[in-house]
N, C-alpha and C positions, 0 to 999 in steps of 0.2 A: 893515429894521424892520417893514415891512408884513407880512412873513411871520410876525411875532409873532402875528398874529391868526388864522393858519390853523389854530390849535389845534383842531380839533374832535373830536368824538366819532364816533358811528356815522354819519358822512356823508362823501360823496365831494366835497362842495363845497370849493373852495379860496378863500382870501382873495382879494379883488379884486386881480388881477395888475397892473392898471394903477396901483395905488397906489404900487408900488415906484419908478415913474418920476416921482412927484410930489415937490415940495419938502417937507421936514419942518420944521415950526415947533414950537419948544419954548418955552413960557412958564412962568416960575417966579418966586417972590419973590426968589430969589438963585441965583447959580451960581459955581462955582469950577472953573477948568480948569488942568490942569498938562500941558503938551505938550512933548515933546522930539522935535523933528523931526516925523515923521508918527505918532508913538506918544504915547499919553497917556490921561487920564481927565478927563471933565467931570462934576461933581456938581451936580445941580439939586435945589433944595429949596423947600418951601413952595408948596402948591397947584400942582403941576406938571401942565401940560396939553400933550400932544404930539398934533399933528394932521398926518397925511400922507394926502391923498386922503380916502377914506371912513373911514380908521383914526382913532379918537379914544381917547386914553389919559389917565387921571387917576390921579395917585399923589401920595403925600406926598414921596417922593424918587425921583430917577432918576439912575443912574450909567451913563454912556455911555463905553465903553472903545474906543479906536481902535488899530489896528495897520496900519502901512504906509499911513496915510491913509484907511483904510476902517473902518467900524464893525465891531468884532469881537464885542462883547458888550454887552447892555443889561440892567441889573438895576433892577427897579421894586419899591418897597415902599410900604405904606400900610395903613391899616385901613379899608377895603380898597382896593388898587389895582384899577382897573377898565379894561376894554378893550372897545370895540365896533367892529365893522367890517361892511361889506357884503361878502358873498361874491360870487364870479363869477356865481353863478346868481341874484343879486339878493336872496337871503335874508339876514336880519340874524344876527349872532353876537355874544354877550356873554360876557365872562369876568371873574371877579374872584378875587383871592387876596391874602393878606398879602404874598406875595413872588412875583414873576415874573422868571425868569432865562433870557434868550434868548441862546444861543451861536450866532452867525451861521455860523461855520465848519462846525459839525456839524448845522446846521438843527434844533437841539434846544431845546425850551422846557421848563423845570421850573417848575411851579406848586406852591407850598407854603403851608400855613396856611389852612385853611377855603376851599379853592378851589371854584368852581362855574363850569362852562362850559355855556351854553345856546344852542341853535339851534332851528330849527323841527322838526328831527328828534328832539330830546330834550335831556336834561341829564345831566351827570356831576358828582358832588361828592364831596369827601373831603379828605384832608390833604396828599396828594402825588400829582402826575401828571407823567409825563415824556412829551412828545409830539415826534415827529420830523415836521417839516413837509414834508420831502422824500418820505418813504415813507408817511406817514399812520399809522405805528405808534404806539400809545398804551399806556402802562402806568400803572396806578394801584393803590394799596393795597399789600399784601404787607409792610407795616411795622407790623403789629399793629393797624391802624385799619381801619374799615369804609369801603367805597366804595358810593355809591348811583348807579345809572344808571337813567334813565327813557327809554324809547324810544317815541316817539309812533307811532301807526299811520299807514300810508301813507294820504294823503288820497284819498278816493274821492268820486264824485259822490253827492249825497244821493238816496235812493230816491224814485221818483216817488210823489206823493200820489194816492190814488184820487180819481177824479172825483166830485164831489158829486152826489147824486141830483137829477135835474131834476124839478120838479113837473109832473104831467101837465096838459096843456091840453085843454080841450074836455070832452066828455061822458063818458067812461068812468071 
């Protein structure tokens, strides 16, 4: 699940890798689970909050699908579902969309409905983005809608200010 937030744009930073080994807490107004052996689905609704390490997700609903006792897929919905996480390099990442669909087996996240992903390196916004958290490949647009990407310039040290003129002392 922590991989969910590795979503980024033109950056090589990855989601905080230590988050995967942290316990996941899910708070909601209600939940319904249907499990058959190690397979099933849990539906969480009403101000859903998921926390795992530095990962924080807020959504109206969350559907968590399990196969063989492992999380297979997570679907988050809301107006808007939001996600924030610290990256391994310490920088923050924020994402929002009406729908976030994370397929664990393929390491693929699909964001749809007015999505926006922000990091210190820039932003990407549109109607649909597919992101592979393993390869870093990202695809957006191509569905007749426009995509907007803003890439921030690489930080550089500010130019030195010229020294202020010193008043002359003495007689000349």
